[in-house]
C-alpha positions in Angstrom: -18.3 15.1 1.5 -16.9 17.9 3.1 -13.3 17.5 4.0 -13.0 17.3 8.0 -9.9 18.3 9.8 -6.4 18.8 8.6 -4.3 16.1 10.5 -1.2 17.9 9.0 -1.9 21.4 10.4 -3.3 20.0 14.1 -0.4 17.3 14.4 2.7 18.2 12.5 5.0 16.3 14.4 2.6 12.8 13.8 2.7 13.5 10.2 6.3 14.3 10.1 6.8 10.9 11.8 4.6 9.3 9.3 6.6 10.9 6.4 9.4 9.8 8.2 8.5 6.0 7.8 7.8 6.6 4.2 11.2 8.0 3.7 12.8 5.2 5.5 10.8 2.8 3.2 12.0 4.4 -0.2 15.3 3.6 1.0 14.6 -0.2 1.7 15.4 -2.8 -1.0 11.7 -2.9 -2.0 11.2 -1.6 -5.7 9.3 1.7 -6.2 6.6 -0.6 -8.3 6.2 -3.2 -5.8 5.8 -0.3 -3.0 3.1 1.3 -5.2 1.5 -1.9 -6.1 1.0 -2.6 -2.2 -0.3 1.2 -1.9 -2.9 0.9 -4.6 -4.1 -2.5 -3.6 -4.4 -1.7 0.4 -6.4 1.6 -0.7 -8.7 -0.3 -3.1 -9.5 -2.7 0.2 -9.6 0.2 2.4 -11.9 2.0 0.2 -9.5 5.3 0.1 -10.3 7.2 -3.1 -7.6 9.9 -2.2 -4.7 7.3 -1.9 -5.9 5.2 -4.8 -5.6 8.4 -7.1 -2.3 9.6 -5.8 -0.5 5.8 -6.0 -1.5 5.2 -9.5 -0.2 8.4 -10.4 2.8 7.6 -8.7 2.8 4.1 -10.1 2.4 5.4 -13.8 5.5 7.7 -13.3 7.5 4.6 -12.4 6.6 2.9 -15.3 3.6 0.7 -14.1 1.3 -0.1 -17.0 -2.3 0.9 -16.8 -3.3 -2.7 -17.6 -1.7 -4.2 -14.5 -3.3 -1.4 -12.3 -6.7 -2.1 -13.6 -5.9 -5.8 -12.9 -4.7 -5.2 -9.3 -8.5 -5.7 -8.0 -8.5 -9.1 -9.0 -4.7 -9.9 -9.0 -4.9 -13.5 -8.1 -6.9 -14.1 -11.3 -4.7 -12.3 -13.7 -1.5 -13.4 -15.1 0.0 -10.0 -15.2 2.1 -10.4 -11.5 4.9 -12.4 -10.9 5.3 -14.7 -8.1 7.0 -12.3 -5.8 4.3 -9.8 -6.4 1.6 -12.2 -6.0 3.0 -13.0 -2.6 3.4 -9.3 -1.4 -0.1 -8.5 -2.5 -1.5 -11.6 -0.8 0.2 -10.0 2.2 -1.2 -7.0 1.6 -5.0 -8.5 1.5 -4.3 -10.7 4.6 -2.6 -7.9 6.5 -4.9 -5.1 5.7 -8.1 -7.3 6.3 -6.5 -8.4 9.5 -9.5 -9.5 11.1 -10.2 -12.0 8.8 -7.5 -14.5 9.0 -4.2 -12.1 9.5 -1.3 -13.2 7.7 -1.6 -16.8 7.0 0.9 -19.8 7.4 0.6 -20.6 3.9 1.2 -16.9 2.7 4.0 -16.3 5.2 5.9 -19.6 4.0 5.7 -18.5 0.4 7.3 -15.1 1.4 10.2 -16.8 3.5 10.8 -18.8 0.0 11.2 -15.7 -1.9 12.3 -12.7 0.2 14.6 -12.1 3.2 13.6 -11.7 6.4 14.2 -8.1 5.9 12.3 -7.7 2.9 9.4 -9.4 4.8 9.7 -7.0 7.6 9.9 -4.1 4.9 6.9 -5.2 3.1 4.8 -5.6 6.3 5.8 -2.2 7.3 4.8 -0.9 3.7 1.2 -2.4 4.3 1.5 -1.1 7.8 1.9 2.5 6.8 -0.4 2.8 3.9 -3.2 1.4 6.0 -2.5 4.4 8.4 -2.5 6.9 5.6 -5.7 5.5 4.2 -7.6 5.6 7.8 -6.2 9.1 8.2 -7.5 10.0 4.7 -10.8 8.3 4.9 -11.6 9.6 8.2 -11.0 13.1 7.4 -12.3 12.7 4.1 -9.5 14.0 2.5 -9.7 15.2 -1.3 -6.9 15.1 -4.0 -6.3 18.5 -5.3 -7.3 18.9 -9.0 -4.6 19.2 -11.7 
């Protein structure tokens, strides 16, 4: 597939707004590893090869194990993720596939037990932002540059 339009080139202000959200999220209490797990998982669901490539590299740089990244596509079956990660990943699945059920009461209640209200808001924002990036990359056939 040939790459289509370049959103950064055509709409630099919109792109800056998106990167501004990313910068904000970097300053939250969410760990880098958790943010990258959310990004990889949403990108798997959305079929965004560009973002999977980018965020697995970023997660590896942050110290994430390859084993956990391999298990991410079936996180609910894997013993490799702790309770907080499991809830954040359930939120990622449910919010990314919002037309199926949305964020369920059960998952939200689990999140309330583990995270502050601010952390829940930050997780929701991280999920939303990566979903927008996925849609931009998939719609434009964005390709990751060769190393």
